[in-house]
N, C-alpha and C positions, 0 to 999 in steps of 0.2 A: 566283401571284406578284401579280397585279393585285388579287386579294381581300385579300391581306395588307396591301398598300399603302393599299388604301381603308379597311380597318379601322384601320390605324395613323393615316391621316390624319383618321379620324372620331374616333378617341380623343384625339388632340391637339387637335382643335378643341373636343371636349367638356370636356377638361381646362382649355383656355384660357377657356372660358366660365364654368366653375365658379370658376376663380381670379379672372376679372375680376368676377364677381358678388360674392364674397367681399371683394374689395378694395373695391369700391364700397359695400358693406354696412358694413364696418368704418370707411369713411371718414366721420369726422364733421367735417371741416374745411369748413364751409359759410360761414364769415364771414371778412371782411377786416379787418385792423387799419388804421384810418385816423382822420383827425381826427373824422369824423361818429361812427364807432362808439365812439371814446375819449369823446366828450361824454356819451354815455349811460353810460360805466364810471365817470366822475369820476376822481379821483387826480391825480397831478402828472406831467407829461411834458416831456422835453427833447430838442431834436434834436441829434444828434451827426453825425460824418462817415458813419457806416455806417447810421444810422437813429435812429428815435426811441426813448427809453428811459423806461420807467415807474420812477418812484422815489418815495420817501418821505425827506424831510430834516427832522428836528425840531431846530431850532437855538435854541429857546427859552431854552436855558440861558444864551445870550449875553446875555439880559436882565438877569440878575443876576451873572454871571461872565464878563467879556470874555475870559478866558483858559480857558474850558471846552474839554476836549479833544474831539476828534472821533473817534467809532468808526465804521467802515465795515464792514457786514455783507454778506459774499459767500456765496451759496448754491451748491448743487451741480448735479448733472448734469441732473436732470429736474423738480424741484420749485422754483418761483420763490420770491419774497422773502417771501410770507406765512409761510413756514416759520419766519421769525424772530419771529413776533408776541410770544411771552412775553419773548425776549431784548430786543426792541426797546423794548417798554413799561418793562421794568425798567431799563435803561441810561439812558432818558430821565429817568426819576424820580431816578436817582442824580447827575444833573447833568452829563451828557454831551451833546454834540451827536451825534445818530445819523443815519447815512444808511444806506438799504438800497435795492436796485434789482434789476430783473429782468434777468438776462443776455440778450444777444440770443437769439432763438429760443424765449425761455421768457415765461411770464406775459402781460403786456400790452405787452412791449417788441417792436420789429420782428423780423421774420424775414428778414434780408438774405441775398442769394445769397453764401455764404461756405463755407470749409472747416470753420468753427466750431472752429478750433484754440485753444489757450490763449492764443496770441498775440493773437487776436481780442479776448479777454475782457480781456487786460492792457490792451490799447489803450482798450478801453471804459472801464475804471476810470479810466485815466489822463485821458481825455477828459472823463468825467463830473466829476471833480474839479475840472478847469480851468473847464468850463462853469459850475459852481456856485460858482467862486471860492474854492474851499477851498485856501488856500495853505500854511497850517502843516501840520507832520507830522501823520499820522493814524495812528490804531490800528486794526489789521485783525483781524477774525475770519473765518475761512474754514472752511466746512463741506464735508466730502467733496471733490469737484471743486474747490470754492471754495478748500480748502486749498492746491491746486496752484496756482490762480490768484493768490492773495495771495503765495505764495512766489515765484513768477515775478515779480511785480510789485515785491516788495521787492528782489530781486536786481537788477532792472533799473533801479529808481529808489530806491536806498537812502536818499537824502536826503529822501525823501517820507514815510518810515515810521519809526514810534517803536516800538511793541510789536506782536507778532503772537500771536494765539491760534489754534490749529489744532484742530477738532473732527473726529475720524475722517478725517484727510486722505488723499486719493488719492496713494499713493506709485507703485504700478505697476498696470497693468491687467491683470485676472486673464485667465489662458489659457483661453478657453472656446471650444467647438466653434462656437457660433454667430457668434463674432467674425469666422471665415474666411467664413461664408454671407453676412453682410451686405455683405462687400466686392464681392460679384458684382452688376454693374449690374442693375436691374430686380428682381432677387430681393431685394436688400436694401431696395428701396422697398416691395416687397410685403410683406416681413416686419416692416418698420417700422410699417405701418398695421394689419396683421392680428395681430401677436404682440407687438411690443415696447411700443407705446403702451398697448394693452389690459392688458399685463402690469404696466406702471407704475401704471395706474389703479387696479389691483386689488392692488397690491403691499403693502399696510399690513402683512399678517401677517409679511412677512419684512423689513420696514423698522424696526419697532418691536419691543420685548420684549412689551409689553402693549398690544394693540390698543384697549382702552378709553382709553388716553392720547390717542388721536387719533380720536375717534369720527366726525368729520365729514371725513375724509380724502378721500373719493371726491367729496363735494359741493364742496370747496375746489380739487381738483386737475382736475376736468373742465372747467371753463370755458376754460382755456388750450388745451385740445385742440380746441376748435371754430373756432380761428382758423387760416386757411391757412398752412401752413409749418412747423408745430409738428414732426410726425413726421419732416419732412426735416432739420430742425435737430438733432433728437435723433439721426437716422441719421448725419448728417455728423460730429457730435461723436463718436459711437461709432466711426465709421471712422477718425476721426483719432487717438483715444486708443488704438486696437488696437496692442498690442505695446509701448506706451510705458512707459518706466520713468524717474521723475524724481529718483531718489536723489541725482543730482549736483547738482540745484538744492537739495535740503534740505541737502546737505552744505555748499554755497555759503552758504546762510542761516545755518548754524551757525557758519561762519567769520567772519560779519559782526558777531559779538558783541552781536547785538540780544537783547533779552529776549523768550523765546519760552515759550509755554504750550501743552500738549497735554492734550486731553480725549477720552476714549474710553469707549464703552459696552462692558462686558465681554460681552455676548451680541450683538454686532454680527454680523449675517448677510451684510451688503452688502459691507463692508470689514472683514474679520476682525480681532479685536482682537489677535491674535498679531503683526500688523504694526506695532503700536505699539513693540514691542522693536526693530525696525529704525530708529525715529527716535531712541528713547532711547539706542541705541548710536551713532547717527550724531551726535546733539547731546547729549553728556553733560550739559550745563547746562540742559537743558529742564526746565521745571516740569511735571511729569506727575501727572494725576489720572484714575484709572480709576473708572467709574461702575457699580455693580452693578445688575442687574435692569434694563439699559437696552441698547436695540439701536442702530441707526445714528443715532438722533435724541436723545442723551441731554439735550440742552438743552430739548427738547419735552416728554420724558418725566419728568423730573425737573427742572423750571425752577427752583424754589427753591434746590437744591443747586448747579446749573451757574451760575445767576445770580449767586449770592454768590461763586463762584470767579472769574467773569469780572470783576465789579466790583472786587473786591479786587486782582486782578491788574492791571487797567487803570488803577487809580488809583495 
């Protein structure tokens, strides 16, 4: 009996050492986001209640048009605002004021201690507009989880929103086995560092239809993973989203009589294209565009096509 207990204890200790070593090996978060590190990064930052936000706001259109419309681009679950590079540049040339920013926990924005719920991002967007003194109605473009964020925002602050464009928006969280595992304390933290973040870092093939459309995926994605708190933010967001269904919010948005656009890649493996039927049924008046040979990022894979759809709609 004593030998069995000894072997069991030895095995547990050995496994603990293996898991600890693997955790530390995969942990790339060696840097802290603060004023000193941000000086080396450049870019623009602003302090809000929950922390500092990295943003880019091009309002040069006001120089020639005092009534220039404002477009706000809201990214999704894991990739920060650089994901809107082709969109930001195009809309700027079309005479819009364009704002993009990193959601808390992503990119070069702070990683506050939070549940990282949709409410946090709604408040972040609201406070950012106030801090930048953007008082007129804005047009919102939400990608993936960002689609849920702009929908919640519009429902909460309808007087602040004009038009909304949704790109492959999150409607409900897929029921996957790993969603139960990440809810377990410590195990979730381990999986976030060892499995989830590496999977995101190397997830180009499942994110786009043609990997050649985003050749520098890993190069652009990796810097944010080196700052402390990224994996915890991703984990907390995943924990919050588990089992969530936002169809009631989209129904409410449809009832608001706002002008709404929907764009979806037909080969989307992240949020299946079939989900588009849910929104076209829920919001019959929605302007729907399906993009062939495109995955979860149709605006990046087919920028000329999607940019034209966006600028035409937003004008």
